C-alpha positions in Angstrom: 0.0 0.0 0.0 1.3 3.4 -0.9 1.5 5.7 2.1 -0.1 9.2 2.3 3.0 11.3 2.9 1.1 14.5 3.1 -1.2 13.2 5.8 1.4 11.7 8.0 3.8 14.6 7.5 1.1 17.1 8.5 0.2 15.1 11.7 3.8 14.9 12.6 4.2 18.6 12.5 1.0 19.0 14.6 2.4 16.7 17.2 5.7 18.7 17.2 3.8 21.8 18.1 1.7 19.9 20.6 -1.2 21.2 22.8 -0.3 24.4 24.5 -0.8 23.0 28.1 1.4 20.0 27.3 4.2 22.1 25.9 3.9 24.5 28.9 4.3 21.6 31.4 7.4 20.3 29.7 8.9 23.8 29.5 8.2 24.1 33.3 9.9 20.7 34.0 13.0 21.8 32.0 13.2 25.3 33.4 12.7 24.1 37.0 15.4 21.4 36.8 18.0 23.5 35.2 17.0 26.8 36.9 16.3 28.7 33.7 14.4 32.0 33.5 14.5 35.4 31.8 17.0 38.0 32.8 19.7 35.7 34.2 23.3 36.9 34.5 26.6 35.0 34.9 27.3 37.0 38.2 24.1 35.7 39.8 22.7 39.3 40.0 19.5 41.0 38.8 20.1 43.7 36.2 17.4 45.6 34.3 19.4 45.4 31.0 18.8 41.7 31.0 15.1 41.9 31.5 12.4 42.2 28.8 11.4 45.7 28.0 9.2 47.4 30.6 10.1 45.1 33.5 11.7 46.5 36.7 14.2 44.8 38.9 12.8 43.7 42.3 13.9 44.6 45.0 16.8 46.6 43.5 19.4 46.7 40.8 22.1 44.2 41.5 20.0 42.1 44.0 20.8 38.4 44.4 19.5 36.0 41.8 20.5 32.6 43.2 19.9 29.2 41.6 18.6 26.4 43.9 18.9 23.1 42.1 16.5 21.2 44.3 14.6 19.3 41.6 17.9 18.5 39.8 19.2 17.0 43.0 16.1 14.8 43.4 16.3 13.6 39.8 20.0 12.8 40.1 19.5 10.8 43.3 16.6 8.8 41.8 18.5 8.3 38.5 21.3 6.7 40.6 18.8 4.5 42.3 17.2 3.4 39.1 20.4 2.8 37.2 21.8 0.8 40.1 18.8 -1.4 40.3 19.0 -1.9 36.5 22.7 -2.9 36.5 22.2 -5.3 39.4 19.0 -6.9 38.2 19.2 -10.4 36.8 17.1 -11.6 33.9 15.4 -15.0 34.2 13.4 -17.2 31.9 10.7 -19.5 33.4 9.1 -22.0 31.1 5.4 -21.8 30.3 5.0 -25.2 28.6 6.4 -28.5 29.9 8.4 -29.0 26.7 10.4 -25.8 27.5 11.6 -26.8 31.0 14.8 -28.3 29.6 15.6 -25.1 27.7 14.9 -22.6 30.5 18.3 -22.8 32.1 20.2 -22.3 28.9 17.8 -19.5 27.9 18.4 -17.8 31.2 22.2 -18.0 30.7 21.8 -16.7 27.2 19.7 -13.7 28.4 22.3 -12.8 31.1 25.1 -12.9 28.5 23.1 -10.9 26.0 22.0 -8.3 28.6 25.4 -7.9 30.2 27.6 -7.6 27.1 25.9 -7.8 23.7 23.5 -4.8 23.7 25.6 -1.7 22.8 25.6 1.2 25.4 22.8 -0.3 27.4 24.0 1.3 30.6 24.2 4.8 29.0 20.7 4.3 27.4 19.3 3.3 30.8 20.7 6.6 32.3 19.2 8.7 29.5 15.9 6.9 30.0 15.8 7.5 33.7 16.6 11.2 33.3 13.9 11.5 30.7 11.3 9.6 32.7 11.8 11.7 35.9 12.2 15.1 34.1 9.3 14.8 31.6 7.1 12.3 33.4 7.4 9.7 30.7 10.1 8.2 28.4 10.3 5.3 26.0 12.6 2.6 24.8 12.9 1.6 21.2 13.7 -2.1 20.5 14.9 -2.9 17.0 17.1 -5.4 15.2 20.1 -3.7 13.8 22.0 -4.8 10.7 24.9 -2.8 9.4 26.9 -3.6 6.2 30.2 -2.0 5.4 32.5 -2.3 2.4 36.1 -3.6 3.0 38.8 -3.5 0.3 40.2 -6.8 -0.8 43.3 -7.0 -3.0 43.1 -8.9 -6.3 46.3 -9.8 -8.2 47.1 -11.6 -11.5 48.7 -14.4 -9.6 45.6 -14.9 -7.5 43.4 -15.0 -10.6 45.7 -17.6 -12.3 45.9 -19.7 -9.2 42.1 -19.6 -8.7 41.6 -20.6 -12.4 43.9 -23.7 -11.9 42.1 -24.7 -8.8 38.8 -24.3 -10.6 40.0 -26.5 -13.4 41.0 -29.2 -10.9 37.6 -29.0 -9.1 35.7 -29.1 -12.3 37.6 -32.2 -13.3 36.6 -33.8 -10.0 32.9 -33.2 -10.9 32.3 -30.1 -8.8 29.0 -28.5 -10.2 29.7 -25.0 -8.8 28.7 -22.5 -11.6 31.4 -20.1 -10.4 34.1 -22.4 -11.7 33.4 -21.6 -15.4 33.7 -17.9 -14.6 37.0 -18.3 -12.9 38.3 -20.4 -15.8 37.3 -17.8 -18.3 38.6 -14.7 -16.5 42.4 -15.0 -17.2 41.9 -15.3 -20.9 39.4 -12.4 -21.3 41.4 -10.2 -18.8 44.5 -10.0 -21.0 42.5 -9.4 -24.2 41.7 -5.6 -24.4 39.2 -6.3 -27.2 37.0 -8.3 -24.8 36.7 -5.6 -22.0 32.9 -5.8 -22.0 33.1 -9.6 -21.4 35.7 -9.0 -18.7 33.5 -6.5 -17.0 30.6 -8.9 -16.9 32.8 -11.7 -15.6 34.2 -9.6 -12.8 30.8 -8.3 -11.8 29.4 -11.9 -11.8 32.3 -13.2 -9.7 31.9 -10.2 -7.3 28.3 -11.1 -6.7 28.9 -14.8 -6.4 31.8 -14.3 -4.0 29.8 -11.9 -1.9 26.8 -14.2 -1.9 29.0 -17.0 -0.5 28.9 -15.0 2.8 25.8 -16.6 4.2 25.3 -13.7 6.6 24.4 -11.3 3.8 21.1 -10.9 2.1 21.1 -10.5 -1.6 19.8 -6.9 -1.3 22.8 -6.0 0.8 25.3 -6.8 -2.0 25.9 -3.6 -4.0 26.5 -3.8 -7.8 29.9 -2.3 -8.7 29.6 0.3 -11.4 31.1 -0.3 -14.8 33.6 2.6 -14.5 34.9 1.2 -11.2 35.3 -2.3 -12.8 37.1 -0.9 -15.9 39.4 1.0 -13.6 40.2 -2.2 -11.8 40.9 -4.1 -15.1 43.3 -1.3 -16.2 45.2 -1.5 -12.9 45.4 -5.3 -13.2 46.9 -5.0 -16.7 49.3 -2.2 -15.8 50.3 -3.0 -12.2 49.3 -6.6 -11.8 47.0 -5.9 -8.8 43.9 -3.9 -7.8 41.4 -3.5 -5.0 37.7 -4.3 -4.9 35.3 -3.3 -2.1 33.4 -6.3 -0.8 30.4 -6.0 1.6 30.8 -7.3 5.2 28.2 -7.6 7.9 29.5 -5.7 10.9 26.5 -5.6 13.2 23.6 -8.1 13.5 22.1 -7.8 17.0 19.3 -6.2 19.0 19.4 -2.4 19.6 17.9 -0.7 22.6 17.5 3.1 22.4 16.2 5.5 25.0 13.7 8.0 23.6 12.6 11.3 25.1 9.0 12.3 24.9 8.2 14.9 22.2 11.9 15.0 21.3 12.5 11.5 19.9 9.1 9.9 20.0 5.6 11.4 19.5 2.3 9.9 20.3 -1.1 11.2 19.2 -3.1 12.7 22.1 -5.8 10.0 21.7 -3.4 7.2 22.7 -4.5 5.3 25.7 -2.1 2.3 25.5 1.1 2.6 23.5 0.5 -0.8 21.9 -3.0 0.3 20.8 -1.8 3.7 19.4 -3.2 4.7 16.0 0.3 6.0 15.0 3.7 6.5 16.5 6.3 8.8 15.2 10.0 8.2 15.8 12.4 11.0 14.9 16.2 10.6 14.5 19.1 12.5 13.1 21.6 10.5 11.0 24.8 11.0 9.0 25.1 10.7 5.2 27.1 7.5 5.7 24.2 6.0 7.7 21.8 6.8 5.0 24.0 5.0 2.5 24.3 2.0 4.9 20.5 1.8 5.3 20.1 1.9 1.5 21.9 -1.4 1.6 20.7 -3.1 4.8 17.2 -1.6 5.1 16.3 -1.1 1.5 16.0 2.7 1.6 15.0 4.0 -1.8 18.2 5.2 -3.7 16.5 8.2 -5.3 15.1 9.3 -1.9 18.6 9.0 -0.3 20.1 11.2 -3.0 17.4 13.8 -2.7 17.6 14.0 1.1 21.4 14.3 1.0 21.1 17.2 -1.5 18.2 19.1 0.1 17.8 18.0 3.7 21.3 18.6 5.3 21.2 20.5 8.6 17.4 21.0 8.5 15.1 20.2 11.5 11.4 20.7 12.1 10.3 23.4 14.4 8.6 23.0 17.8 7.5 25.2 20.6 9.8 23.4 23.0 12.6 24.7 20.9 12.3 28.0 22.7 14.1 26.5 25.7 17.1 28.5 26.6 20.6 27.0 26.9 20.8 24.8 30.0 23.8 26.5 31.5 21.4 29.5 32.1 24.3 32.0 32.2 23.3 34.1 29.3 25.2 32.3 26.5 23.2 31.1 23.5 23.9 28.2 21.2 22.3 29.0 17.9 22.9 25.5 16.5 20.5 23.4 18.5 17.8 20.9 17.6 14.2 22.1 18.3 13.1 20.2 21.3 16.6 19.1 22.1 19.0 21.9 22.8 22.1 19.7 23.1 22.6 18.4 19.5 24.3 20.1 16.6 22.5 19.1 13.4 24.5 21.1 10.8 25.9 17.9 9.3 23.0 15.6 10.0 19.7 14.7 8.3 16.3 14.5 10.0 14.3 11.4 9.2 11.0 10.2 10.7 9.6 6.6 11.1 5.9 6.5 11.1 4.5 3.3 12.6 0.8 2.6 12.3 -1.6 -0.3 12.6 -3.7 -0.6 9.5 -5.3 -3.3 7.3 -4.3 -4.1 3.7 -6.6 -4.4 0.7 -7.7 -7.8 2.1 -8.6 -6.3 5.5 -5.7 -8.2 7.2 -4.3 -5.9 9.9 -0.6 -5.4 10.5 2.0 -2.9 11.7 3.4 -0.8 8.9 6.4 1.5 8.9 6.9 4.4 6.6 10.3 6.3 6.7 10.2 9.8 5.3 11.9 13.2 5.5 9.6 16.1 6.7 11.8 18.4 4.6 11.9 16.4 1.4 8.4 15.0 0.7 8.2 15.6 -3.1 10.4 15.3 -6.1 8.7 17.6 -8.6 5.1 16.7 -8.1 5.5 13.1 -6.9 5.6 12.1 -3.2 8.8 10.3 -2.2 9.8 8.3 0.9 12.6 6.0 1.9 10.6 2.9 2.7 7.1 1.7 3.4 6.1 -1.8 4.4 5.3 -4.3 7.2 7.6 -4.1 10.2 7.9 -7.9 10.1 8.6 -8.6 13.8 7.0 -11.8 14.9 6.0 -10.6 18.3 3.3 -8.4 16.7 4.0 -5.3 18.8 5.1 -1.8 18.2 8.9 -1.8 18.8 8.6 0.5 21.7 7.9 0.3 25.5 6.7 3.2 27.6 8.2 4.1 31.0 5.7 6.4 32.8 6.6 7.8 36.2 2.9 7.6 37.2 -0.5 6.9 35.8 -3.0 9.8 36.3 -5.6 8.9 33.6 -6.1 6.6 30.7 -4.1 8.9 28.4 -0.7 7.3 27.9 1.3 10.5 28.3 -0.6 11.8 31.3 2.3 11.8 33.8 3.9 14.6 35.7 7.6 15.3 35.8 9.6 16.3 38.9 9.6 20.0 37.8 5.9 20.2 38.1 6.0 18.6 41.5 8.9 20.6 42.9 8.6 24.0 41.3 6.8 25.6 44.3 9.3 24.2 46.9 12.2 25.3 44.8 10.9 28.8 44.3 10.2 29.2 48.1 13.8 28.1 48.9 15.1 30.5 46.3 13.1 33.3 47.8 14.5 32.6 51.3 18.0 32.3 50.0 17.8 35.6 48.0 16.3 37.3 51.1 19.1 36.2 53.3 21.8 37.1 50.8 20.3 40.6 50.2 20.0 41.2 53.9 23.6 40.2 54.5 24.7 42.6 51.7 22.7 45.4 53.3 24.2 44.7 56.7 27.7 44.6 55.3 27.5 47.7 53.2 24.4 49.7 54.1 23.3 52.8 52.0 25.5 55.8 52.8 23.7 59.1 53.7 25.4 62.4 52.7 24.5 66.1 52.1 22.8 66.8 48.8 25.3 67.5 46.1 28.3 66.5 48.2 28.8 62.8 47.9 32.2 61.5 49.3 34.9 61.3 46.8 36.4 58.3 48.6 35.1 55.9 51.2 36.7 53.1 53.0 38.9 52.1 56.0 41.4 54.8 57.0 40.1 57.4 54.5 40.2 61.0 55.7 37.1 62.9 54.8 36.4 66.5 55.9 33.0 67.5 57.2 31.4 70.9 58.2 28.8 69.5 60.7 28.8 66.3 62.6 26.8 63.4 61.3 26.7 64.7 57.8 27.8 61.3 56.6 26.4 58.2 58.1 25.1 54.7 57.3 21.4 54.4 56.8 19.4 52.2 59.1 18.8 48.7 57.7 16.1 46.2 58.7 17.1 43.3 60.8 17.7 40.0 59.0 14.7 37.7 59.0 15.1 35.6 62.2 13.1 32.7 61.0 14.4 32.3 57.4 16.5 29.2 58.1 13.6 27.6 60.0 11.3 28.3 57.0 13.8 26.9 54.6 14.2 23.8 56.7 10.4 23.2 56.9 10.0 23.7 53.1 12.8 21.3 52.5 11.2 18.7 54.8 7.9 19.1 52.9 9.7 18.7 49.6 11.6 15.6 50.9 8.3 13.9 51.9 6.7 14.8 48.5 9.6 13.1 46.7 9.7 10.1 49.0 12.7 11.0 51.2 13.0 10.1 54.9 12.4 13.1 57.1 13.1 13.6 60.9 10.3 12.1 63.0 8.7 10.7 59.9 7.5 7.2 59.1 10.6 5.4 57.6 8.4 2.8 55.9 6.7 5.6 53.8 10.0 6.5 52.1 10.9 2.9 51.7 7.6 2.0 50.1 7.9 5.0 47.7 11.3 3.8 46.6 10.2 0.2 46.2 7.2 1.3 44.1 9.5 3.4 41.8 12.0 0.7 41.3 9.3 -2.0 40.8 7.6 0.0 38.1 10.9 0.7 36.4 12.0 -2.9 36.3 8.5 -4.0 35.2 8.9 -1.8 32.1 12.3 -3.2 31.5 10.9 -6.7 31.6 8.7 -5.8 28.6 11.9 -4.6 26.9 13.6 -7.9 27.6 10.5 -9.7 26.1 10.8 -7.8 22.8 14.6 -8.3 22.7 14.3 -12.0 23.3 11.5 -12.4 20.7 13.8 -10.7 18.1 16.7 -13.0 19.0 14.3 -16.0 18.5 13.5 -14.6 15.1 16.8 -13.2 13.8 19.7 -14.8 15.8 22.2 -16.8 13.8 21.6 -20.5 13.3 24.7 -21.2 15.3 26.3 -18.9 17.8 28.5 -19.1 21.0 28.0 -17.3 24.3 29.8 -17.3 27.6 28.1 -17.8 31.0 28.3 -14.4 32.8 30.5 -14.3 35.8 32.7 -17.2 34.8 35.8 -15.5 33.4 37.6 -18.7 32.6 34.5 -20.6 31.4 34.4 -22.2 28.0 32.0 -20.6 25.4 28.8 -22.4 25.0 27.9 -23.4 21.5 24.2 -22.9 20.8 21.7 -22.0 18.1 18.5 -20.2 17.4 16.6 -23.5 17.9 17.9 -23.8 21.5 16.2 -20.6 22.6 12.8 -21.2 21.0 9.8 -21.7 23.2 7.5 -19.8 25.5 8.9 -18.3 28.7 7.9 -15.9 31.4 10.7 -13.4 31.5 11.5 -11.3 34.5 14.1 -9.0 36.1 14.8 -9.9 39.7 16.3 -7.3 42.1 16.1 -7.1 45.9 15.2 -3.5 46.8 16.6 -4.1 50.2 20.0 -4.2 48.6 19.8 -0.4 48.4 19.6 -0.3 52.2 22.3 -2.5 53.8 20.9 -2.3 57.3 17.5 -3.6 56.1 19.1 -6.3 54.1 21.1 -7.5 57.1 18.0 -7.5 59.3 16.0 -9.5 56.8 18.6 -12.2 56.4 19.2 -12.5 60.1 15.5 -13.1 60.6 15.4 -15.6 57.8 18.3 -17.6 59.1 16.9 -17.6 62.6 13.6 -18.7 61.3 15.1 -21.5 59.2 17.2 -22.8 62.1 14.2 -22.8 64.4 11.6 -24.6 62.2 13.4 -26.5 59.4 13.7 -29.7 61.4 13.3 -32.0 58.4 15.8 -30.2 56.2 13.1 -29.0 53.7 14.9 -25.7 53.0 17.4 -25.8 50.2 20.5 -24.4 51.8 22.3 -24.0 48.5 19.5 -21.8 47.2 19.6 -19.9 50.5 23.3 -19.2 50.1 22.8 -18.1 46.5 19.9 -15.8 47.5 22.0 -14.1 50.1 25.0 -13.6 47.7 22.7 -12.3 44.9 21.1 -9.8 47.3 24.5 -8.5 48.3 25.9 -8.4 44.8 24.8 -10.6 41.9 28.3 -10.9 40.6 29.4 -12.6 43.8 27.0 -15.4 43.3 28.0 -15.8 39.6 31.7 -15.9 40.5 31.9 -17.7 43.8 29.2 -20.4 43.8 29.9 -23.7 42.3 27.5 -25.8 40.3 25.5 -27.8 42.8 26.2 -31.1 41.1 29.9 -30.3 40.8 30.1 -29.1 44.4 28.5 -32.3 45.6 30.9 -34.4 43.6 33.9 -32.4 44.9 32.7 -33.1 48.5 32.4 -36.8 47.9 35.8 -37.0 46.3 37.4 -35.1 49.2 35.7 -37.3 51.8 37.0 -40.4 50.0 40.5 -39.0 50.1 40.1 -38.3 53.8 39.0 -41.9 54.4 42.0 -43.2 52.4 44.3 -41.1 54.7 42.6 -42.4 57.8 43.1 -46.0 56.7 46.8 -45.2 56.4 47.0 -43.6 59.9 46.7 -39.9 58.8 44.3 -38.1 61.0 41.9 -35.4 59.7 39.4 -33.3 61.6 36.0 -32.1 60.3 36.1 -28.5 59.1 33.3 -25.9 59.3 31.6 -25.0 56.0 31.7 -28.5 54.6 28.7 -30.5 53.4 28.6 -32.6 56.6 25.4 -34.6 55.8 26.7 -35.6 52.4 30.1 -36.5 53.8 28.5 -38.6 56.6 26.5 -40.5 54.0 29.7 -41.1 51.9 31.6 -42.3 55.0 28.9 -44.8 56.0 28.6 -46.1 52.5 32.3 -46.8 52.1 32.7 -48.3 55.6 29.6 -50.6 55.0 30.4 -51.7 51.4 34.2 -51.6 51.1 35.5 -54.9 52.5 39.2 -53.8 52.4 38.4 -50.7 54.6 36.4 -52.9 57.0 39.4 -55.4 57.2 41.9 -52.6 58.0 39.7 -51.1 60.6 39.3 -54.5 62.4 43.0 -55.3 62.3 44.4 -51.9 63.3 43.0 -50.4 66.6 44.6 -47.0 65.9 42.9 -46.8 62.5 39.6 -47.9 64.1 39.9 -45.1 66.6 40.5 -42.5 63.9 37.6 -43.7 61.9 35.3 -43.7 65.0 36.4 -40.2 65.9 35.8 -39.0 62.3 32.2 -40.4 62.3 31.5 -38.8 65.7 32.6 -35.4 64.4 30.5 -35.7 61.2 27.5 -36.9 63.3 27.9 -34.0 65.7 28.3 -31.4 62.9 25.1 -32.7 61.3 23.2 -32.4 64.6 24.7 -29.0 65.6 24.2 -26.8 62.5 25.5 -23.6 64.2 28.0 -23.6 67.0 30.7 -21.2 68.1 33.5 -22.8 70.2 36.2 -25.0 68.8 35.1 -28.0 70.8 31.5 -27.6 69.5 32.7 -27.4 65.9 34.7 -30.6 66.2 32.7 -32.6 68.6 35.7 -34.3 70.1 39.1 -32.7 70.9 41.3 -32.1 67.9 44.1 -34.6 67.4 46.9 -32.6 68.9 44.9 -32.0 72.0 43.9 -35.6 72.4 47.5 -36.6 72.1 48.5 -34.1 74.8 45.9 -35.4 77.1 
């Protein structure tokens, strides 16, 4: 279906302008966070020359104009909390169907490897996302599969061509049906015949395509056709110099891409959107280089004529938006004239603005699907015909828009109805600024009060030790100044406490659980949204990952790579990100685990609790990397304990004593001991013939039995059960 470029381009511009109240709210969020307002000066003073015409300075020229970054502080603190929870969270795949149980462990290992090392700049994107969500009230993540193809030069020599022809002749004699062999056999003859240049050009182009096509990673559309002038130049160099270079395509990136998107800067939703996945349309804006456009012409099938037109007519252009009126963030009076509307931090002089319009619609047969149209808002026509880069089905099997929303809160059914921190904290920040300005101005007045002097006779000099003549006493004197506000600091403290409570911070004499619950809710919502991102990423891996690939288990530095394939990660799984919010509060974490351990020791009489899982849970709560690096595989750990106990028994049978040590698997060792002593006839014979060995074996079993019965003890005697060997000998 041919897209209506005029319709979608018009709606995109309307969304850029946005409703007046929506733009005002985002302007307020930005201005409050970065302390931006009219009339600012680098010296933090108020001057009439900096104010709009007609405005007067209050309270006087040169008064204090302080900047209180309260909201920015709250945002930075919560960004740290969110990014920390993100980096320490661990993905997990739980099977939905019985057939997928066997794959769940490997899938979890694959997800951890993918999430920790294979998604480019994921930590930076998480930080951008957290800043956008808290500042604007909502932000988004784009989840796409990225393919990039680059050309690399490969040398071709006469010797190589002759050798390849000889090998082709041998392979053909052996019955090899490869059609490329005939081309390789014919090339040396036609290459040296200048009258057959046209045939040589056709042969080299055919060889080029077949050799590129042998790279199974490339699609046919990603292999560019070399131009005839380039091929003729290569033929000339081969004849004159014996060598030349040809540029062959190479796949340099083939993996999922996760991108943080700011609301009404990078991504635009119509105001009738209730759920993002039910949106009528979604517009995604990006700025790319000319080289990226060329790459997408190969890997994403962008129209060649459109790419040429955009590179000629769209360089450095960006659509306008009211949010573009935001002043520079340093708020010290300097202005950067080269800034993107809606994003004052990007220089677009050498970039090209393109827009992806995603929409759900039905085709001519009334079959619904998600379509994507890529266009330039600045180059929509060539002569009288509409032009665009690409239009077609998105093609992702998960059947969703490739975006996930991250709202800070839900105030109504409208998807974007969420307040940023600036809206919540503007009043508190202004009150604190008012008190700070008042105290500063009062201090300035007290330090240098106004000087009173006779009319027409101001002092020529004034300062310490200056001699100034006077006619009558008290002609020159300091004016009386009001006393500093006595309660200013108390007022500021109270305002700060109110702001802290509003933003979920603990306050003196306040309920500590309130602040903890607010933080838990914030982190929980954040990770729930990231779980949706993982779901889309995993679905793309199931669809596009290579048939065979290798990955390494995270945390095992010396571990061997695991060979796997796309088939190994197929199936239905419930994906999740696990993170213990108590890890952000060490005292709470310690308290929880002390209670858990005491409870298990008190009631777990039958050994129902899995102690290995309890140990793993504790280490993961402290730091997930500790569990990955330190804990052994349960099966391998059990085998190691059995082997060690067998070695101990061998030593005992030879008269070498060994005491039980804390931290060992005493129950498993006792079972191993009993099994050997009951089934090994040689061991039983030695014990019956040698009283000393019998005593050593008896002591060893008593120690194991005591360790099993006494799970937690403190003293040395309690740990061993009988006196250690050296003490028994001394006795």
